[in-house]
C-alpha positions in Angstrom: 344.4 115.8 287.8 342.5 112.6 288.3 344.4 109.6 289.6 344.2 105.9 288.7 344.0 103.7 291.8 347.3 102.3 290.8 348.8 105.8 291.1 349.3 106.6 287.4 347.6 109.6 285.9 345.6 110.1 282.8 346.5 112.7 280.2 344.0 115.4 279.3 342.0 115.2 276.1 338.9 116.3 274.2 335.4 116.2 275.6 332.9 113.4 275.1 332.1 112.8 271.5 329.5 110.2 270.9 326.7 108.5 272.9 325.4 105.0 272.7 328.3 103.0 274.0 331.0 104.5 271.7 334.3 105.9 272.8 333.8 109.2 274.6 330.5 108.3 276.2 330.0 109.5 279.8 327.3 108.0 282.0 326.6 109.4 285.4 325.2 107.4 288.3 323.9 109.5 291.2 324.0 107.8 294.6 323.3 108.3 298.3 326.5 107.7 300.3 324.8 105.7 302.9 322.3 103.7 300.8 322.4 99.9 300.2 320.1 100.6 297.3 322.8 102.7 295.7 325.4 99.9 296.2 323.2 97.5 294.1 322.5 100.2 291.5 326.2 100.8 291.0 327.0 97.2 290.5 324.2 96.7 288.0 325.2 99.8 286.0 328.8 98.5 285.6 327.5 95.1 284.6 325.1 96.6 282.0 327.4 99.3 280.5 330.8 97.4 280.7 332.7 100.7 280.8 336.4 101.1 280.0 336.8 103.4 283.0 334.9 103.7 286.3 335.3 107.2 287.7 334.5 107.5 291.4 333.9 110.6 293.5 336.9 110.1 295.7 340.4 111.6 296.1 343.5 109.7 297.2 343.0 110.5 300.9 339.3 109.4 300.9 340.2 106.3 298.9 342.9 105.3 301.4 340.5 105.9 304.3 337.8 103.7 302.8 340.3 101.0 302.0 341.5 101.2 305.6 345.1 101.8 304.5 347.6 103.0 307.1 348.9 106.5 306.8 352.7 106.8 306.7 355.1 109.5 308.0 355.5 111.3 311.2 352.6 113.3 312.6 353.3 117.1 312.9 351.5 118.1 316.1 352.9 121.6 316.2 351.8 122.2 312.6 348.3 120.9 313.3 347.9 123.0 316.4 348.9 126.2 314.6 346.5 128.8 313.2 343.0 127.6 312.6 344.0 124.1 311.4 342.8 122.3 314.6 339.2 123.7 314.2 339.3 122.8 310.5 340.2 119.2 311.5 337.5 119.0 314.1 334.9 120.1 311.7 336.1 117.6 309.0 336.0 114.8 311.6 332.7 115.9 312.9 331.2 116.0 309.4 332.5 112.5 308.7 331.3 111.3 312.1 327.7 112.5 311.4 327.7 110.8 308.0 328.9 107.6 309.7 326.2 107.8 312.3 323.5 108.2 309.7 325.0 105.2 307.8 325.2 103.2 311.0 321.5 103.9 311.7 320.7 102.6 308.2 323.0 99.6 308.4 325.2 100.9 305.6 328.9 102.0 305.8 329.4 105.5 304.2 331.2 105.1 300.9 330.0 101.5 300.4 328.8 102.4 296.9 332.2 103.7 296.0 334.0 100.6 297.2 331.3 98.5 295.4 332.1 100.5 292.2 335.8 99.9 292.5 335.4 96.2 293.2 332.9 95.8 290.3 335.2 97.7 288.0 338.2 95.5 288.9 336.1 92.4 288.4 335.0 93.6 284.9 338.5 94.6 283.9 337.8 98.3 283.8 340.2 100.9 285.0 339.3 102.9 288.1 340.0 106.7 288.3 339.7 108.9 291.4 338.2 112.2 290.0 337.4 114.3 293.1 339.4 117.1 294.5 341.6 116.5 297.5 339.4 116.5 300.6 341.9 118.7 302.5 341.7 121.4 299.8 337.9 121.2 299.7 337.5 121.5 303.5 340.0 124.3 303.7 338.2 126.2 300.9 334.8 125.4 302.4 335.8 126.6 305.9 337.6 129.7 304.6 334.6 130.7 302.5 332.2 130.8 305.4 331.5 133.7 307.7 331.8 133.3 311.5 328.0 133.2 311.9 327.7 130.5 309.1 330.4 128.4 310.8 328.5 128.7 314.1 325.3 127.7 312.5 327.0 124.7 310.8 328.4 123.4 314.1 325.2 123.8 316.0 323.2 122.2 313.3 325.5 119.1 313.4 325.2 118.6 317.1 321.6 117.1 317.1 322.6 114.7 314.2 325.7 113.6 316.1 323.4 112.4 318.9 320.9 110.8 316.6 318.4 113.6 316.8 316.6 115.4 314.0 314.3 114.5 311.2 314.0 111.0 309.9 315.7 110.5 306.5 314.1 108.7 303.6 317.2 107.5 301.7 315.2 106.2 298.8 314.2 109.9 298.1 317.7 111.3 298.5 318.7 110.4 295.0 315.6 111.9 293.4 316.5 115.0 291.4 313.8 117.3 292.9 314.6 116.4 296.5 318.4 116.8 296.0 317.8 120.1 294.2 315.7 121.4 297.1 318.3 120.4 299.7 321.1 122.1 297.7 319.0 125.3 297.2 318.3 125.4 300.9 322.1 125.1 301.6 322.7 128.0 299.1 320.4 130.2 301.1 322.3 129.5 304.3 325.8 130.0 302.7 326.0 130.7 299.0 329.8 130.8 298.9 330.2 127.6 300.9 327.7 125.8 298.6 329.7 127.0 295.6 332.9 125.5 297.1 331.4 122.3 298.3 329.2 121.6 295.3 329.8 123.8 292.2 333.6 123.8 292.3 333.7 120.0 292.7 331.1 119.6 290.0 333.4 121.5 287.6 336.5 119.7 288.9 335.0 116.3 288.4 333.5 117.2 285.0 336.9 118.3 283.7 338.4 115.0 284.8 335.6 113.1 283.1 336.2 114.9 279.9 339.9 114.0 280.0 339.0 110.3 280.7 336.4 110.2 277.9 339.2 110.3 275.4 340.3 106.9 276.5 336.9 105.2 276.2 333.5 104.8 277.8 333.3 106.3 281.3 330.9 105.4 284.1 331.0 108.1 286.8 329.7 107.2 290.3 329.0 110.4 292.2 326.7 111.6 295.0 323.3 112.5 293.8 323.8 116.2 294.6 326.6 116.4 292.0 324.8 114.7 289.1 322.9 117.6 287.7 325.8 120.1 288.1 328.3 117.8 286.4 326.0 117.2 283.5 325.7 121.0 283.0 329.4 121.4 282.8 329.7 118.4 280.4 327.2 120.2 278.2 329.2 123.5 278.4 332.8 122.6 279.1 333.9 126.2 278.2 332.4 127.2 281.6 334.8 125.0 283.6 337.4 127.1 285.5 341.1 126.3 285.1 342.1 123.2 287.1 344.9 125.1 288.9 342.4 127.6 290.2 340.1 124.9 291.6 342.8 122.7 293.0 344.6 125.4 295.1 343.9 126.1 298.8 342.0 129.3 299.3 343.9 132.4 300.2 343.1 133.5 303.7 341.4 136.8 304.1 343.6 139.6 305.4 340.7 140.7 307.6 338.7 137.7 308.9 336.3 137.2 311.8 338.9 135.4 313.9 341.4 138.2 313.4 338.8 140.8 314.2 337.7 138.9 317.3 341.4 138.6 318.4 341.9 142.3 317.8 338.8 143.1 319.9 340.0 140.8 322.7 343.4 142.6 322.7 341.6 146.0 322.7 339.5 144.8 325.6 342.7 143.9 327.5 344.3 147.3 326.8 341.1 149.2 327.7 340.9 147.3 331.0 344.5 148.1 331.8 343.9 151.7 330.9 340.8 152.0 332.9 342.5 150.5 336.0 345.4 153.0 335.7 343.1 156.0 335.1 341.0 154.9 338.1 344.1 155.4 340.3 343.5 152.4 342.5 346.1 151.4 345.1 348.7 148.7 344.8 346.7 146.2 346.8 343.8 146.4 344.4 346.1 146.2 341.4 347.5 143.0 342.9 343.9 141.8 343.3 343.2 142.6 339.7 346.3 140.6 338.6 345.1 137.6 340.7 341.6 137.8 339.0 343.3 137.9 335.6 345.5 134.9 336.4 342.8 132.8 338.2 339.9 133.4 335.8 341.9 132.9 332.6 343.6 129.9 334.0 340.6 128.3 335.6 338.4 128.5 332.5 341.2 127.4 330.1 341.9 124.4 332.4 338.2 123.7 332.5 338.2 123.3 328.8 341.0 120.7 329.1 339.0 118.9 331.8 335.9 118.9 329.6 338.0 117.3 326.8 339.1 114.8 329.4 342.7 115.8 329.0 345.7 114.8 331.1 346.1 116.6 334.5 349.4 118.1 333.3 347.7 119.5 330.2 345.1 121.2 332.5 347.9 122.5 334.7 349.7 123.9 331.7 346.6 125.7 330.5 346.0 127.0 334.0 349.5 128.4 334.3 349.9 129.9 330.8 346.4 131.2 329.9 346.9 134.6 331.6 350.0 135.3 329.5 348.6 134.0 326.2 345.5 136.2 326.6 347.8 139.2 326.5 349.6 138.1 323.3 347.5 137.5 320.1 350.4 135.4 318.7 350.1 132.8 321.4 347.4 130.4 322.5 346.8 128.5 325.6 345.5 125.5 323.6 348.8 125.3 321.7 350.8 124.7 324.9 348.1 122.4 326.4 347.9 120.4 323.2 351.7 120.0 323.1 351.7 118.6 326.6 348.7 116.3 325.8 350.6 115.0 322.7 353.7 114.4 324.9 351.6 112.2 327.3 349.4 110.5 324.7 351.8 110.2 321.8 349.5 110.3 318.8 350.6 108.6 315.6 349.6 108.6 311.9 347.7 105.4 312.6 345.2 107.5 314.5 344.0 108.9 311.2 342.9 105.5 310.2 341.2 104.9 313.5 339.4 108.2 313.2 338.1 107.2 309.8 336.8 104.0 311.3 335.3 105.4 314.5 331.5 105.0 314.6 330.8 106.6 318.0 331.9 109.7 319.9 333.2 107.4 322.6 335.5 105.7 320.1 336.8 109.0 318.8 337.6 110.1 322.4 339.7 107.0 322.8 342.0 108.0 319.9 345.0 110.0 321.1 345.1 112.4 318.1 341.4 113.4 318.5 341.9 114.0 322.2 345.0 116.2 321.6 343.0 118.4 319.1 340.0 118.6 321.4 342.1 119.6 324.3 343.8 122.4 322.3 340.5 123.7 321.0 338.6 123.7 324.3 341.6 125.2 326.1 341.6 128.0 323.6 337.8 128.6 324.0 338.2 128.6 327.8 341.0 131.2 327.6 338.8 133.4 325.4 335.9 133.1 327.9 338.4 133.8 330.7 339.6 137.0 329.0 336.1 138.4 328.7 335.0 137.4 332.2 338.3 138.5 333.7 338.1 141.9 332.1 334.5 142.4 333.2 335.4 141.5 336.9 338.4 143.8 336.9 336.5 146.7 335.5 333.8 146.2 338.1 336.4 146.1 340.9 337.9 149.4 339.6 334.5 151.0 339.8 334.2 151.3 336.0 330.9 150.3 334.3 331.8 147.9 331.4 328.5 148.9 329.7 329.3 152.6 329.9 332.9 152.0 328.7 331.7 150.0 325.7 329.2 152.7 324.9 331.8 155.3 325.1 334.2 153.4 322.8 331.5 152.8 320.3 
């Protein structure tokens, strides 16, 4: 359900009925989120149309972030560090950071056209409606829909943009239909399901909200250029719009996913290593040496992850001491413990969410306690995974077992 900026909601209604400025008209303005030209176009469109409602491609969370409003409540570090939520947050922040960097290079704050639309609507006496799906739901559905390889491609493709590398962008062309369509089609080739979640589902979600709003008067919708064509198609064929409940719910996690398979393979690697050592019949001194390798390699690489994240020494020590044990238990993670210690030392607050939304450089993000906690946990986990693989390899070599032959025999 769309929200009014004041917090009240709009009841559902029939679709748009008549064009030409009458009640039920819906006009869509496509924008580039980092374009000064789009800011001017939005203001002009509101002045010319004088709509009853200005609908913006924002949810409550993104609206609060653009407005710089403080988050309230206590931050739940344990909940954030559990499962795959920390990687989800990192990707969400990284995507926002890349957009802000592009906007900074162009001298425009991302989302400026949305704020301009809200301000112009308020000045014209029009109501403002937030018609986009909750960003947390969109990112969760987006991330869950992607395969492991697609996620890896996404992360690696964002790294050059984060450091200002890559192709130059002609923002004036970003709002042109043919250019936008080409970009979307290219995205669909990389990850069809992710494109459906990020683009098609939101097109349908926004279109349904616009149809409801159209009952109350003329509606001007301010959306990213990539959504304009899709929303228009759904407005022409509202019967194709899925139920709101289906689009607004977090995606169900797959029973068998790449992380679970990877975790099972790591556990299998550990069990095979232990079995190979026992079958080899090595003496107690070499068994003790194998345990030392396991402890040191796992601990060292997990602690290295904390160090790379510039975590507190106690967090690094925690990762070093616990990684050997967590690598034996798929229900535990070294990063969870390291992150808890990092949170204890840095004491992140809900205000960090606002700071992250405003950070324009990676250095600024690193200075925010919450971001540092999440990064420490993520890199400690990655270090522990690397330590498990390397430790198993070294132990098998010490036991006189060829890892290559062993893998070939298992497969």
